[in-house]
Structure formats: structure tokens, C-alpha cells
N, C-alpha and C positions, 0 to 999 in steps of 0.2 A: 542540601547536605553537600559540603565541599568534597568529602572523600568520594562519594558516589559520582559526582561530576568529574573528578579527576580520573576515576576508573573508567568512566564512559569515554572520556577524551582519549585515554590510552587504548581502549578498544577500537576507537575510530582510526587511530594511527596504524594499528595492526591491520585493520581492514583495508586502509588505503594502500599499504605495502603489498598486501595479498592481491588486491584488485589490479595494481600496476603490473604484477607478474602475470596474472591471467590475461590482461589486455595485451601485453607484449607477445605472449604466445599466440593469442587470437589474431593479432595483426600480421603474424608471419604465415598464416594459413592461406592457401589459395581459395578462390571462390568467394561466395557471399558469406559474411560473418555477422552474426547477430548475438550480442551478449545482453541479456535482460538482467537488470540488477534491482533488487528490492530488499527490504529488511527481512531478517530471518524469521521473525514472528509476525510480520506484517503489522507492526505497530511502532510508533515513535516512542522514544524513551526520554523525553524531557525537552525537546526542542520548542514545544508550544506550551504556554501557560504553566511552565515549571512542573509538569506532570511526570514524575520520575518513577520508573519501575514497572514491572508487569502487573497487571491487575487494575490499572487505572480505568475507572468507568466513566469515560468522557469521549465524545466523538472526536476530539482533537487527536487522540492517539492513532486514529485510522488514516491520518494525513501523511502517509509514508511516501517519500519520494521514490518514484519508479523511473528507472533510466534504461534507455536502449543505446548501446554503443555498437556502431555498425560501420562498415566500409561502404554501405549503400544508403546514404542519407536521403536520397531522392527516390528510393525504391518504394514499392507498395507496402511493405511491412513497416518501414519507417513512417510513411504517411499515415497508415492506420494507427500507429502508436501516437503520433502527434494529435490525431483527431480525438483521442480519449480525453474527456474533460476532467473527470474525477474517476480514474480507473479503479474498479473493484478487483479483488483477487480473481474472481471468475473471468472478468473481461481480460485480465492479463493472461490467465491460463488459456483462454480461447485464442488470443493472439499468438501465443507461443505455439499452440497446436497448429494454427494456420501456417506459421513459419515452417513447421515440420511437415507440411503438406496434408494435413487432415483438418477436420473441423470438430467443434464441440457445440452441441445445441442442447437446450433443456426446455421442454414444454412449459409454457407459462412463465418463463424467465422475465422479470421486470428489471430493466437496467437502472431504474430509479430507486431500487430497494436493495439493501444489503444488511448483513449481520456481522457483529464483531463480538468476539468473546471478551469478557471482562478480565479473564485470567486464563492461563493455560494450566493444565490441559482440560478439555471437555467442559469449559464454561462453569467451573465449580462455583465461581462467585457471581454467576449470572452472565448476561449478554446485553447487547444493544441492538435494537431493531431500528434501522435508520431508513427513512424515505426522503428522497430529494423532492422538494416542493417546486412548483412552477417558477417561483421567484428566485430559485437558486439556494434557498435556505434548506435546512434539513430538519425533519421531525425526528428527534432521537428519543426513543422509548427504552428506558432502562428496565430490564426484566430480571427478576430473581431466577435462580436455577430452575425453579418449578414453573416458570413462564408467567408468573404474576407480575403485573406492572408495578414498579417501584417509583418511577418518576418519568415524566414527559417534559420535554423542553424543545423549543425551536431554536436552532443554532445556525448562525451564519458563519461559515468557516472563512478564515482570512484569504482574500483573493490571491495574495502572493504565493500561497501554498499550492495553488492549482498548477502552476507552471514553474518548473525548475529547468532553466535553459542556460 
């Protein structure tokens, strides 16, 4: 849909202007500066496989670029960020908490498993239960809102999406 693509492009231009202002302010601050950037809903809106709009039930929509802008690129926080291979929202939150001088732990946390809502709010259209396999692919189990399995597929996400540098 050409109109939707144009609206998305306009939204990105506005985002770029706002981010430039935030970064100019952050750069003027003394001390260590860490600005973590990700999508507002932690989902991509059309960059991969032409999947536009909230509610797309495919693992590709979770491949959201996450960025760290800092004046300490060789510091411990930047190195920990670079070490994240496919950061989940939890891993990002834990790193931000670490930056603030605290920690976040969850008993039984499996870094190879994450969940993604198929729509907002509250997974009304269901969710995806994704598990990273040893070969780097993901088992994506699409679930209905009641938790019943709708579809299972093994997906290999594009390698170029793992690193935005």
C-alpha cells in the first residue's frame, strides 16, 4: 500500500529529527552518556518481507534494530551491548538496568526463548513463542489467544539483520 509506506516514511523523518535533537542534548552533557534506541512497540513495520502494520504474526517483525549511542564506545556497557547477538526486550532491559547500577534476574530465564504479541494490546490476536535452535534458526510457534497452537515453522532470519553498524 503506497499511502501506508509514505506515512511510514514521514514518521521516520519525524523520528530522525527528534532523535537528532535528543542526541545533541545528550552530547552536551558531562560524564558517561548512554542512549538506547529501539522501536516503540518492539516490532518492525514493513522493513522485512513487506509485512506492514501492527498485528503481523511472523517472526520477522521482531527483528527490530536496537541501537546504543554513547560517548564511551569502548566501555563495559557498549561492549556488553555489542555482545548481544539477537537481543530480546528482556536482555535490553537488563542491560539498561545494569547501566543504571542495578541488575535484573529472573529464575529459569532462557535466553534462547522469547515471546512476541501478534497485536497490541494484550495479545488479542495471539502470540508467537520463539525458541532459538542450535543452528541459529528459530522454532516459531504461533499461538491463538487461548494458547492453542495455530502453526509451527522453523525460520532462519536474515543474517544482515543481526548487526546494524
